[in-house]
C-alpha positions, 0 to 999 in steps of 0.5 A: 171595362176589364183590364189588368189595371182594373183587376189590380185595383179590385184586388186591392179594394177587396184587401183594403190595401191603401199602399200608395201607388197613385196617391189620392192627392195626385189623382185628385189634381189630375182630375181637377185639371181635367174638369177645368179644361172640360169647363173651359171648352164647354164640354159636359163631364158628369162622371169626371165631375163626380170623381172630382168631388169624390177625390177632393172630399178624400183629400179633405179628409186627410186621405191625400197620401193614401192610394187612389183606392182610398176613395173607398173610405169616403164611399163607405161613409154614404 
């Protein structure tokens, strides 16, 4: 998948630019709501469920105010 948004995020990941544009706490909430609706509808969403756990872990670690690219900090700990 290649688009302007993904290119922007890649540049920001490489630069470790965590300046908030889409705070992790908001992305985590949105992904959680998507997963809740999918569960209610009986839809299997493995990628969304993985992201739900990843973003929740980032928020639990105090990264909620970081930009969504801040999940890199969580991934680096694996």
